[in-house]
C-alpha distance (Angstrom), angle and dihedral (degrees) to the residues before:
residue distance angle dihedral
M1 . . .
K2 3.78 . .
K3 3.81 113.8 .
R4 3.77 128.8 -165.3
K5 3.79 113.2 -131.2
N6 3.80 127.3 -126.9
I7 3.79 96.8 12.1
L8 3.80 126.6 147.4
K9 3.82 112.5 -113.1
I10 3.80 124.0 -167.7
A11 3.82 122.3 -175.3
I12 3.79 123.7 -165.3
D13 3.80 129.2 -175.4
S14 3.79 124.8 -176.1
P15 3.80 145.4 148.7
A16 3.81 118.7 -103.4
A17 3.82 119.0 -62.1
A18 3.81 95.5 3.7
G19 3.79 91.9 128.3
A20 3.81 99.1 -102.3
G21 3.80 92.9 130.6
T22 3.78 94.1 52.3
I23 3.80 91.7 46.1
G24 3.80 93.4 44.1
R25 3.80 92.6 53.0
A26 3.82 92.7 47.2
I27 3.80 93.8 48.2
S28 3.81 91.7 45.3
K29 3.78 92.4 51.4
H30 3.80 92.5 48.3
Y31 3.83 95.3 49.2
N32 3.82 96.3 32.7
L33 3.80 95.1 -115.1
F34 3.78 129.1 157.0
Y35 3.80 104.4 -110.5
L36 3.78 124.8 -149.7
D37 3.79 124.2 -179.6
T38 3.79 98.1 -158.6
G39 3.79 91.6 -169.8
K40 3.79 87.8 64.6
I41 3.81 89.0 59.5
Y42 3.80 91.1 58.0
R43 3.80 89.2 45.0
Y44 3.80 88.5 52.7
I45 3.81 89.7 51.2
A46 3.81 90.4 49.8
Y47 3.81 89.2 49.4
L48 3.81 89.8 52.8
K49 3.80 92.2 49.6
L50 3.81 91.8 50.4
N51 3.80 94.1 46.6
F52 3.82 101.1 35.6
P53 3.83 104.2 31.5
K54 3.82 94.8 152.4
K55 3.81 94.3 49.2
F56 3.79 96.2 40.7
N57 3.81 112.4 116.7
N58 3.81 136.1 115.6
K59 3.81 94.1 -84.6
F60 3.80 91.8 51.8
L61 3.79 90.4 45.0
K62 3.83 94.4 50.4
S63 3.79 89.6 51.4
K64 3.80 92.3 51.5
I65 3.80 94.6 44.2
S66 3.83 92.7 48.9
S67 3.81 90.0 58.5
L68 3.80 95.8 38.7
N69 3.81 115.6 140.4
K70 3.80 139.2 175.3
K71 3.80 91.1 -94.9
D72 3.81 90.2 60.8
L73 3.81 91.2 50.9
S74 3.81 93.9 46.9
N75 3.81 93.0 58.4
K76 3.81 105.5 128.1
N77 3.80 90.4 -144.4
L78 3.80 88.0 71.9
L79 3.80 89.2 71.2
T80 3.79 97.4 64.5
D81 3.79 119.3 118.6
E82 3.81 90.8 -121.8
V83 3.81 92.1 55.3
G84 3.82 92.6 46.0
T85 3.79 93.7 52.1
L86 3.80 93.2 47.2
A87 3.82 91.0 46.1
S88 3.79 90.1 58.1
L89 3.81 90.5 52.5
L90 3.82 94.9 45.9
A91 3.81 89.8 50.5
K92 3.82 87.4 69.0
I93 3.81 92.3 64.3
K94 3.81 112.9 98.6
S95 3.81 96.5 -151.1
I96 3.81 91.4 53.5
R97 3.80 93.1 45.9
K98 3.80 89.5 51.3
I99 3.81 91.0 56.4
V100 3.80 92.9 47.2
H101 3.82 92.6 42.5
K102 3.80 91.8 63.0
L103 3.79 92.0 52.0
Q104 3.81 92.3 47.8
L105 3.80 92.8 51.7
T106 3.79 91.6 50.5
F107 3.80 93.6 54.1
A108 3.81 93.7 40.0
Y109 3.79 97.4 52.0
N110 3.78 103.0 23.0
P111 3.81 108.2 33.4
P112 3.83 118.4 167.4
K113 3.80 110.3 -71.1
K114 3.79 94.0 -115.1
Y115 3.81 88.2 70.1
R116 3.81 125.9 78.7
G117 3.77 90.9 -139.2
S118 3.79 142.1 -53.4
C119 3.79 142.3 -68.7
L120 3.79 119.8 -164.4
D121 3.77 129.1 179.5
G122 3.77 129.7 -170.3
R123 3.79 140.1 100.1
D124 3.82 104.3 -63.7
I125 3.80 103.6 23.5
T126 3.82 98.9 112.8
Y127 3.79 96.3 54.0
K128 3.80 107.7 18.5
I129 3.80 109.8 30.4
V130 3.82 105.8 27.1
P131 3.82 106.4 12.0
D132 3.82 90.3 157.7
A133 3.81 94.8 53.4
D134 3.80 116.3 147.6
F135 3.80 89.5 -131.9
K136 3.79 129.3 24.3
F137 3.79 124.2 -169.3
Y138 3.79 133.1 -178.2
I139 3.79 107.8 -158.8
T140 3.78 120.6 -165.4
A141 3.81 143.3 153.4
N142 3.80 140.8 -174.5
I143 3.81 109.0 -65.8
K144 3.83 93.2 -125.0
I145 3.80 90.3 52.3
R146 3.80 90.0 49.0
A147 3.79 90.6 50.6
Q148 3.81 90.8 49.5
R149 3.80 90.9 51.9
R150 3.79 93.5 49.2
F151 3.83 91.5 44.2
K152 3.82 90.4 52.9
E153 3.80 90.6 47.7
L154 3.80 92.0 51.5
K155 3.81 93.3 45.7
N156 3.80 89.3 52.8
L157 3.79 86.6 55.0
K158 3.82 88.7 52.5
K159 3.80 92.5 -113.5
N160 3.80 114.3 161.3
I161 3.79 102.3 -131.2
S162 3.81 136.7 121.7
Y163 3.80 128.0 -124.1
G164 3.81 88.9 -117.4
E165 3.79 91.5 56.7
V166 3.81 91.5 49.3
L167 3.82 92.0 49.2
K168 3.80 90.8 49.6
S169 3.79 90.7 49.0
I170 3.81 93.9 50.5
K171 3.80 91.2 48.6
K172 3.79 88.7 52.7
R173 3.80 92.0 47.6
D174 3.80 91.7 48.9
K175 3.79 89.7 52.7
N176 3.81 91.5 49.8
D177 3.80 94.5 45.2
L178 3.81 96.2 45.9
N179 3.80 98.1 42.8
R180 3.79 105.7 37.6
K181 3.81 115.5 116.8
V182 3.80 94.7 -135.2
S183 3.83 116.2 67.8
P184 3.82 99.0 -28.8
L185 3.78 122.3 -165.3
K186 3.80 110.4 -94.0
K187 3.78 140.8 147.4
T188 3.78 114.2 -113.4
K189 3.79 120.9 -143.3
D190 3.79 91.6 -114.0
S191 3.83 95.1 50.5
L192 3.79 118.3 101.1
L193 3.80 112.7 -127.9
I194 3.81 114.7 -128.6
N195 3.81 115.4 -175.4
T196 3.81 109.8 -162.6
T197 3.82 97.1 -176.6
N198 3.81 93.1 109.1
L199 3.80 98.7 23.0
N200 3.78 126.9 94.7
K201 3.80 120.5 -145.0
R202 3.81 94.7 -93.4
A203 3.81 94.9 47.6
C204 3.79 91.9 48.9
F205 3.80 92.4 48.5
L206 3.80 92.0 50.2
K207 3.81 92.0 48.2
I208 3.79 92.7 54.3
K209 3.81 93.1 40.0
K210 3.79 89.7 55.8
I211 3.82 90.8 53.1
I212 3.79 92.6 49.2
D213 3.81 95.7 44.0
R214 3.80 92.2 49.6
K215 3.81 90.7 59.6
L216 3.81 97.1 37.9
D217 3.79 92.1 51.9
K218 3.79 93.2 56.7
């Protein structure tokens, strides 16, 4: 695989609704990095399976992934609770992970030239996808806070769901992500722990920016 030299690589792992996506986008914009929310890819795959059950197979999936674009990943239907739960289950399947893995590596190590580097977030980025990242972060938060954030997000999208249902779903996703045999969610020893429970978006961004700037300025 072709790799760009001297690029900045940031890897982020986190459980659902911990704020990794928000932080990843903010950091990427500030440092001009290509940002990829890998969880959205699995959500997109889940969306395809729900909407094209008869067509869904590896050949169909490879075709869709090869033409994947930001518009596909910004589809608001990817944020439903049903899609999120199914995405967590599909992420256990080796053949699907293999397809997604190739795409992740391409964007991580060979982002478009207009970008200074890449920033990926997901469940196995720090140790499986970009183990040589310049910066590794494990972002987490209290599960009730995470459920509140996701509930608020879904309500803003006019989704008819209760807080209790969201909490139950996140607990189920945590269990799936932490205990699956293939690429489980885990914090590596060289990942910096960022707990966002009591941090707003701005405070979290500034905390991570300070860590990055301190090393880049050396």
